[in-house]
C-alpha positions as a LaTeX table, in Angstrom:
\begin{tabular}{lrrr}
\hline
Residue & $x$ (\AA) & $y$ (\AA) & $z$ (\AA) \\
\hline
Unk1 & 82.39 & 120.15 & 116.87 \\
Unk2 & 82.17 & 116.60 & 115.54 \\
Unk3 & 81.11 & 113.91 & 118.00 \\
Unk4 & 83.21 & 110.86 & 118.92 \\
Unk5 & 81.22 & 108.47 & 116.77 \\
Unk6 & 81.76 & 110.61 & 113.70 \\
Unk7 & 85.45 & 110.92 & 114.36 \\
Unk8 & 85.84 & 107.22 & 115.00 \\
Unk9 & 83.95 & 106.39 & 111.79 \\
Unk10 & 86.07 & 108.78 & 109.72 \\
Unk11 & 89.29 & 107.28 & 111.01 \\
Unk12 & 88.09 & 103.66 & 110.56 \\
Unk13 & 86.86 & 104.33 & 106.99 \\
Unk14 & 90.13 & 106.19 & 106.19 \\
Unk15 & 92.21 & 103.27 & 107.47 \\
Unk16 & 90.24 & 100.82 & 105.38 \\
Unk17 & 90.46 & 103.15 & 102.35 \\
Unk18 & 94.22 & 103.30 & 102.69 \\
Unk19 & 94.47 & 99.51 & 102.99 \\
Unk20 & 92.36 & 99.07 & 99.80 \\
Unk21 & 94.66 & 101.39 & 97.93 \\
Unk22 & 97.78 & 99.51 & 99.22 \\
Unk23 & 96.33 & 96.04 & 98.62 \\
Unk24 & 97.90 & 94.33 & 95.59 \\
Unk25 & 95.48 & 94.37 & 92.66 \\
Unk26 & 93.68 & 96.83 & 90.38 \\
Unk27 & 93.23 & 99.64 & 92.98 \\
Unk28 & 96.87 & 99.92 & 93.70 \\
Unk29 & 97.73 & 99.47 & 90.01 \\
Unk30 & 95.44 & 102.39 & 89.10 \\
Unk31 & 97.49 & 105.01 & 91.03 \\
Unk32 & 100.85 & 103.36 & 90.67 \\
Unk33 & 100.69 & 103.60 & 86.96 \\
Unk34 & 100.60 & 107.41 & 87.41 \\
Unk35 & 103.46 & 107.51 & 89.83 \\
Unk36 & 107.06 & 107.87 & 88.53 \\
Unk37 & 108.56 & 105.89 & 91.45 \\
Unk38 & 105.84 & 103.85 & 93.06 \\
Unk39 & 106.40 & 102.27 & 96.42 \\
Unk40 & 104.06 & 99.51 & 97.58 \\
Unk41 & 103.94 & 100.62 & 101.13 \\
Unk42 & 103.49 & 104.36 & 100.51 \\
Unk43 & 100.47 & 105.99 & 98.76 \\
Unk44 & 101.42 & 108.68 & 96.24 \\
Unk45 & 98.59 & 111.20 & 96.96 \\
Unk46 & 99.12 & 113.16 & 93.72 \\
Unk47 & 98.78 & 109.96 & 91.71 \\
Unk48 & 95.55 & 109.16 & 93.62 \\
Unk49 & 94.34 & 112.73 & 92.82 \\
Unk50 & 94.99 & 112.00 & 89.10 \\
Unk51 & 92.77 & 108.94 & 89.29 \\
Unk52 & 90.03 & 111.04 & 90.97 \\
Unk53 & 90.44 & 113.85 & 88.41 \\
Unk54 & 89.71 & 111.36 & 85.69 \\
Unk55 & 86.19 & 111.26 & 86.99 \\
Unk56 & 85.80 & 115.01 & 86.32 \\
Unk57 & 84.19 & 115.71 & 89.64 \\
Unk58 & 84.88 & 117.15 & 93.07 \\
Unk59 & 82.67 & 117.19 & 96.19 \\
Unk60 & 80.36 & 120.21 & 96.06 \\
Unk61 & 81.06 & 120.83 & 92.42 \\
Unk62 & 79.91 & 117.61 & 90.77 \\
Unk63 & 78.68 & 119.38 & 87.62 \\
Unk64 & 82.02 & 121.02 & 86.62 \\
Unk65 & 83.36 & 119.58 & 83.36 \\
Unk66 & 87.00 & 119.19 & 84.45 \\
Unk67 & 89.05 & 119.08 & 87.61 \\
Unk68 & 92.80 & 119.13 & 87.72 \\
Unk69 & 94.76 & 116.82 & 90.07 \\
Unk70 & 96.25 & 119.69 & 92.06 \\
Unk71 & 92.71 & 120.84 & 92.94 \\
Unk72 & 92.08 & 117.55 & 94.64 \\
Unk73 & 95.23 & 117.40 & 96.83 \\
Unk74 & 93.37 & 118.55 & 99.97 \\
Unk75 & 90.48 & 116.15 & 99.26 \\
Unk76 & 92.92 & 113.19 & 99.01 \\
Unk77 & 94.93 & 114.22 & 102.07 \\
Unk78 & 91.85 & 114.81 & 104.16 \\
Unk79 & 90.26 & 111.47 & 103.08 \\
Unk80 & 93.32 & 109.34 & 103.67 \\
Unk81 & 93.99 & 110.93 & 107.04 \\
Unk82 & 90.35 & 110.68 & 108.10 \\
Unk83 & 90.36 & 114.32 & 109.10 \\
Unk84 & 88.06 & 115.39 & 106.21 \\
Unk85 & 86.51 & 112.27 & 104.92 \\
Unk86 & 82.96 & 113.07 & 103.87 \\
Unk87 & 80.25 & 110.98 & 102.20 \\
Unk88 & 80.86 & 112.91 & 98.90 \\
Unk89 & 84.57 & 112.33 & 99.07 \\
Unk90 & 84.10 & 108.62 & 99.81 \\
Unk91 & 81.73 & 108.34 & 96.82 \\
Unk92 & 84.34 & 109.98 & 94.71 \\
Unk93 & 86.89 & 107.34 & 95.57 \\
Unk94 & 84.32 & 104.57 & 95.05 \\
Unk95 & 83.47 & 105.84 & 91.59 \\
Unk96 & 87.06 & 106.51 & 90.52 \\
Unk97 & 88.62 & 103.16 & 91.69 \\
Unk98 & 85.57 & 100.99 & 91.11 \\
Unk99 & 85.53 & 99.31 & 94.55 \\
Unk100 & 83.34 & 96.22 & 94.72 \\
Unk101 & 79.84 & 96.49 & 96.16 \\
Unk102 & 80.97 & 94.71 & 99.35 \\
Unk103 & 83.96 & 97.04 & 99.76 \\
Unk104 & 81.88 & 100.14 & 99.05 \\
Unk105 & 79.23 & 99.11 & 101.53 \\
Unk106 & 81.83 & 98.37 & 104.14 \\
Unk107 & 83.43 & 101.81 & 103.63 \\
Unk108 & 80.06 & 103.56 & 104.03 \\
Unk109 & 79.22 & 101.64 & 107.20 \\
Unk110 & 82.60 & 102.30 & 108.67 \\
Unk111 & 82.19 & 106.05 & 107.97 \\
Unk112 & 78.74 & 105.87 & 109.65 \\
Unk113 & 80.42 & 104.57 & 112.77 \\
Unk114 & 79.23 & 100.95 & 112.72 \\
Unk115 & 80.45 & 98.95 & 115.68 \\
Unk116 & 79.87 & 95.65 & 113.91 \\
Unk117 & 82.88 & 95.92 & 111.65 \\
Unk118 & 86.50 & 96.67 & 112.46 \\
Unk119 & 89.69 & 97.31 & 110.43 \\
Unk120 & 92.12 & 94.80 & 111.93 \\
Unk121 & 95.38 & 95.98 & 110.30 \\
Unk122 & 97.11 & 99.29 & 110.24 \\
Unk123 & 98.20 & 101.62 & 112.99 \\
Unk124 & 95.48 & 101.15 & 115.57 \\
Unk125 & 96.93 & 98.14 & 117.41 \\
Unk126 & 98.55 & 98.68 & 120.78 \\
Unk127 & 102.22 & 97.98 & 121.42 \\
Unk128 & 103.42 & 94.40 & 121.75 \\
Unk129 & 102.38 & 92.81 & 125.02 \\
Unk130 & 105.28 & 91.22 & 126.89 \\
Unk131 & 103.14 & 88.17 & 127.60 \\
Unk132 & 102.72 & 86.22 & 124.40 \\
Unk133 & 101.26 & 83.03 & 125.74 \\
Unk134 & 97.65 & 82.79 & 124.58 \\
Unk135 & 96.09 & 82.16 & 128.00 \\
Unk136 & 97.95 & 85.05 & 129.55 \\
Unk137 & 97.16 & 87.31 & 126.57 \\
Unk138 & 93.39 & 86.75 & 126.13 \\
Unk139 & 92.43 & 85.43 & 129.59 \\
Unk140 & 91.01 & 82.30 & 131.05 \\
Unk141 & 89.08 & 80.06 & 128.71 \\
Unk142 & 85.30 & 80.74 & 129.11 \\
Unk143 & 83.73 & 78.89 & 126.18 \\
Unk144 & 84.07 & 75.72 & 124.14 \\
Unk145 & 83.80 & 75.44 & 120.37 \\
Unk146 & 80.97 & 73.00 & 119.56 \\
Unk147 & 81.25 & 73.48 & 115.82 \\
Unk148 & 83.24 & 75.63 & 113.38 \\
Unk149 & 82.58 & 76.09 & 109.67 \\
Unk150 & 85.19 & 77.81 & 107.51 \\
Unk151 & 84.30 & 78.83 & 103.93 \\
Unk152 & 87.16 & 80.59 & 102.10 \\
Unk153 & 87.05 & 82.15 & 98.59 \\
Unk154 & 89.95 & 82.91 & 96.24 \\
Unk155 & 89.96 & 85.48 & 93.46 \\
Unk156 & 90.55 & 85.08 & 89.76 \\
Unk157 & 94.14 & 86.07 & 90.26 \\
Unk158 & 94.82 & 83.43 & 92.86 \\
Unk159 & 94.65 & 85.45 & 96.09 \\
Unk160 & 92.79 & 84.52 & 99.21 \\
Unk161 & 90.01 & 87.15 & 99.23 \\
Unk162 & 87.43 & 86.55 & 101.97 \\
Unk163 & 86.03 & 84.02 & 104.39 \\
Unk164 & 82.73 & 83.34 & 106.15 \\
Unk165 & 82.73 & 81.59 & 109.48 \\
Unk166 & 79.88 & 79.98 & 111.36 \\
Unk167 & 80.96 & 79.29 & 114.96 \\
Unk168 & 78.85 & 77.45 & 117.54 \\
Unk169 & 80.00 & 78.08 & 121.11 \\
Unk170 & 79.05 & 76.65 & 124.50 \\
Unk171 & 79.61 & 78.69 & 127.69 \\
Unk172 & 81.74 & 76.93 & 130.33 \\
Unk173 & 81.72 & 79.99 & 132.59 \\
Unk174 & 78.80 & 81.95 & 134.02 \\
Unk175 & 77.69 & 85.31 & 132.50 \\
Unk176 & 79.59 & 84.90 & 129.23 \\
Unk177 & 79.01 & 88.08 & 127.19 \\
Unk178 & 82.07 & 88.10 & 124.86 \\
Unk179 & 84.68 & 85.87 & 123.23 \\
Unk180 & 88.23 & 86.75 & 122.11 \\
Unk181 & 89.08 & 86.65 & 118.48 \\
Unk182 & 92.70 & 86.09 & 117.41 \\
Unk183 & 94.06 & 87.01 & 114.02 \\
Unk184 & 97.29 & 87.59 & 112.07 \\
Unk185 & 98.41 & 90.43 & 109.85 \\
Unk186 & 96.92 & 89.01 & 106.69 \\
Unk187 & 93.48 & 89.90 & 107.97 \\
Unk188 & 92.18 & 93.32 & 106.80 \\
Unk189 & 88.64 & 93.54 & 108.27 \\
Unk190 & 86.46 & 91.57 & 110.63 \\
Unk191 & 82.70 & 91.96 & 110.42 \\
Unk192 & 80.18 & 90.31 & 112.69 \\
Unk193 & 76.60 & 89.14 & 112.09 \\
Unk194 & 74.29 & 86.54 & 113.59 \\
Unk195 & 74.73 & 85.97 & 117.28 \\
Unk196 & 77.05 & 88.96 & 117.66 \\
Unk197 & 76.21 & 92.31 & 119.17 \\
Unk198 & 79.28 & 94.29 & 118.09 \\
Unk199 & 83.04 & 94.48 & 118.30 \\
Unk200 & 84.75 & 96.23 & 121.16 \\
Unk201 & 86.90 & 98.21 & 118.81 \\
Unk202 & 89.95 & 97.56 & 120.98 \\
Unk203 & 92.64 & 95.76 & 119.03 \\
Unk204 & 95.67 & 94.56 & 121.01 \\
Unk205 & 98.86 & 92.91 & 119.83 \\
Unk206 & 99.59 & 89.68 & 121.74 \\
Unk207 & 102.60 & 88.49 & 119.89 \\
Unk208 & 104.67 & 88.91 & 116.77 \\
Unk209 & 102.19 & 89.53 & 113.94 \\
Unk210 & 99.34 & 88.25 & 116.12 \\
Unk211 & 96.41 & 90.55 & 117.28 \\
Unk212 & 93.26 & 90.00 & 119.29 \\
Unk213 & 89.98 & 91.80 & 119.81 \\
Unk214 & 86.69 & 90.82 & 121.53 \\
Unk215 & 83.33 & 90.00 & 119.93 \\
Unk216 & 80.40 & 90.97 & 122.16 \\
Unk217 & 77.60 & 88.35 & 122.08 \\
Unk218 & 74.00 & 89.09 & 121.21 \\
Unk219 & 72.96 & 87.80 & 124.58 \\
Unk220 & 74.72 & 86.78 & 127.78 \\
Unk221 & 75.14 & 82.98 & 128.20 \\
Unk222 & 74.89 & 80.83 & 131.32 \\
Unk223 & 76.94 & 77.69 & 131.80 \\
Unk224 & 75.96 & 75.10 & 129.26 \\
Unk225 & 74.06 & 77.49 & 126.95 \\
Unk226 & 75.01 & 77.62 & 123.23 \\
Unk227 & 75.03 & 80.34 & 120.61 \\
Unk228 & 75.75 & 80.36 & 116.83 \\
Unk229 & 77.97 & 83.22 & 115.69 \\
Unk230 & 78.53 & 84.41 & 112.17 \\
Unk231 & 81.40 & 86.58 & 110.96 \\
Unk232 & 83.28 & 87.49 & 107.83 \\
Unk233 & 86.96 & 88.25 & 107.22 \\
Unk234 & 88.58 & 90.05 & 104.31 \\
Unk235 & 92.28 & 89.62 & 103.53 \\
Unk236 & 95.18 & 91.75 & 102.31 \\
Unk237 & 97.35 & 88.98 & 100.76 \\
Unk238 & 100.13 & 89.99 & 98.36 \\
Unk239 & 100.06 & 89.37 & 94.59 \\
Unk240 & 102.98 & 86.95 & 94.86 \\
Unk241 & 101.81 & 83.43 & 94.10 \\
Unk242 & 104.81 & 82.10 & 95.98 \\
Unk243 & 103.52 & 83.78 & 99.17 \\
Unk244 & 102.41 & 81.10 & 101.59 \\
Unk245 & 99.26 & 83.04 & 102.48 \\
Unk246 & 98.08 & 82.66 & 98.82 \\
Unk247 & 98.71 & 78.91 & 98.72 \\
Unk248 & 97.07 & 77.58 & 101.89 \\
Unk249 & 94.29 & 77.84 & 104.47 \\
Unk250 & 95.16 & 76.58 & 107.96 \\
Unk251 & 93.35 & 76.45 & 111.21 \\
Unk252 & 95.39 & 76.27 & 114.39 \\
Unk253 & 93.65 & 74.90 & 117.42 \\
Unk254 & 95.36 & 75.44 & 120.73 \\
Unk255 & 92.18 & 74.70 & 122.80 \\
Unk256 & 89.81 & 72.01 & 121.78 \\
Unk257 & 87.53 & 72.41 & 118.83 \\
Unk258 & 84.79 & 69.91 & 117.86 \\
Unk259 & 83.20 & 69.43 & 114.45 \\
Unk260 & 85.48 & 71.50 & 112.20 \\
Unk261 & 84.05 & 71.79 & 108.63 \\
Unk262 & 86.46 & 73.44 & 106.24 \\
Unk263 & 85.81 & 74.48 & 102.58 \\
Unk264 & 88.09 & 76.37 & 100.24 \\
Unk265 & 86.53 & 77.52 & 96.97 \\
Unk266 & 88.65 & 78.53 & 93.99 \\
Unk267 & 87.71 & 80.87 & 91.13 \\
Unk268 & 86.99 & 78.92 & 87.90 \\
Unk269 & 89.48 & 81.09 & 86.06 \\
Unk270 & 92.36 & 80.16 & 88.44 \\
Unk271 & 92.41 & 76.52 & 89.50 \\
Unk272 & 95.32 & 74.93 & 91.33 \\
Unk273 & 97.33 & 72.13 & 89.74 \\
Unk274 & 97.52 & 70.11 & 92.98 \\
Unk275 & 95.92 & 70.29 & 96.43 \\
Unk276 & 96.59 & 68.50 & 99.72 \\
Unk277 & 94.96 & 68.16 & 103.08 \\
Unk278 & 97.73 & 68.46 & 105.68 \\
Unk279 & 98.61 & 68.42 & 109.34 \\
Unk280 & 101.43 & 70.77 & 110.35 \\
Unk281 & 103.90 & 70.81 & 113.24 \\
Unk282 & 102.29 & 73.72 & 115.11 \\
Unk283 & 102.76 & 77.08 & 113.37 \\
Unk284 & 105.87 & 75.95 & 111.58 \\
Unk285 & 106.19 & 74.77 & 107.99 \\
Unk286 & 107.05 & 71.11 & 108.76 \\
Unk287 & 104.27 & 68.91 & 107.47 \\
Unk288 & 103.58 & 65.82 & 109.57 \\
Unk289 & 100.93 & 64.25 & 107.40 \\
Unk290 & 99.38 & 65.01 & 104.08 \\
Unk291 & 97.09 & 63.50 & 101.43 \\
Unk292 & 96.14 & 64.68 & 97.97 \\
Unk293 & 92.61 & 65.84 & 97.38 \\
Unk294 & 90.67 & 66.79 & 94.21 \\
Unk295 & 88.30 & 69.63 & 93.41 \\
Unk296 & 84.58 & 69.00 & 93.30 \\
Unk297 & 82.14 & 70.34 & 90.62 \\
Unk298 & 82.01 & 73.71 & 92.46 \\
Unk299 & 85.78 & 74.15 & 92.23 \\
Unk300 & 86.15 & 73.61 & 95.97 \\
Unk301 & 87.71 & 71.22 & 98.49 \\
Unk302 & 86.08 & 70.14 & 101.74 \\
Unk303 & 87.06 & 68.27 & 104.92 \\
Unk304 & 85.21 & 67.49 & 108.16 \\
Unk305 & 87.10 & 66.71 & 111.39 \\
Unk306 & 85.22 & 65.57 & 114.42 \\
Unk307 & 87.65 & 66.89 & 117.12 \\
Unk308 & 90.93 & 68.84 & 117.22 \\
Unk309 & 93.24 & 70.04 & 120.04 \\
Unk310 & 96.75 & 71.51 & 119.97 \\
Unk311 & 97.25 & 71.03 & 116.28 \\
Unk312 & 97.19 & 72.89 & 112.92 \\
Unk313 & 95.34 & 71.42 & 109.92 \\
Unk314 & 94.19 & 72.69 & 106.55 \\
Unk315 & 94.61 & 72.71 & 102.77 \\
Unk316 & 97.53 & 73.84 & 100.71 \\
Unk317 & 97.92 & 73.92 & 96.98 \\
Unk318 & 100.32 & 74.50 & 94.09 \\
Unk319 & 99.45 & 76.52 & 91.04 \\
Unk320 & 101.92 & 74.77 & 88.68 \\
Unk321 & 102.73 & 71.05 & 88.36 \\
Unk322 & 106.42 & 71.76 & 88.40 \\
Unk323 & 106.37 & 73.50 & 91.81 \\
Unk324 & 108.08 & 71.74 & 94.69 \\
Unk325 & 105.86 & 69.99 & 97.16 \\
\hline
\end{tabular}
């Protein structure tokens, strides 16, 4: 009988695998080309099996010269459900779809049961909580943000791809051993590093398209003690350049945040025509203030803000000069 860690790892890796195959881009294109009536939200397992068959291998029989798609139906079904996702099967998907090194490593660590990475979208979230106010949803404030650094990267096709965050916190409550982390549905995975022990693995929905989990700290803090946290996010943005998620990076601050340092880096093969630093009316689209900014020699824009509270700031851009502002 498989232990709980193995089952949890298989399910988490399967969820991430499904999301990679559904994410707009070359992985989804690979199997959709082989599907007569592709649907973006549904994986055609036979089409996926055809992609795998193109590698001429099957777990346990890697030396056979040819494998037909129908022979891989059970492999695909078992992998995508998490019921029969093995290391060999996972390697088969990695080889066939050409997942990036980061994605492949993340899949392997999820399968191994790592508690330092979590798939944040999919079917694992709990039902909507009736209380949507942040304080009621995630509890009384127990820490203050001393500094926050956002570094966001975009891909060559203009999609927001990943982000690295450095977050310095100060405990304002005794025995602080965790902090809440709030995200929206564009986030695919959250992975923790420096200053973080692990993720609780418990994802809860606290509002429409808003989720929360807890990051366990590497050590328990007393009042006034500080700790630097590092974590990474990967995104599942659409391939629609008109999608707002592909044309902006915002940070909403309900509670106070000091020393915000934000950087957005564009791929040299896909540079925006115009970029602005802006201040929004809460989560809505109304822009209260804005100013044009220009790219530096590293194809990035940067802004430092000393203190923020109850506001939304960030960059937004337009890919073409004739787009409406």
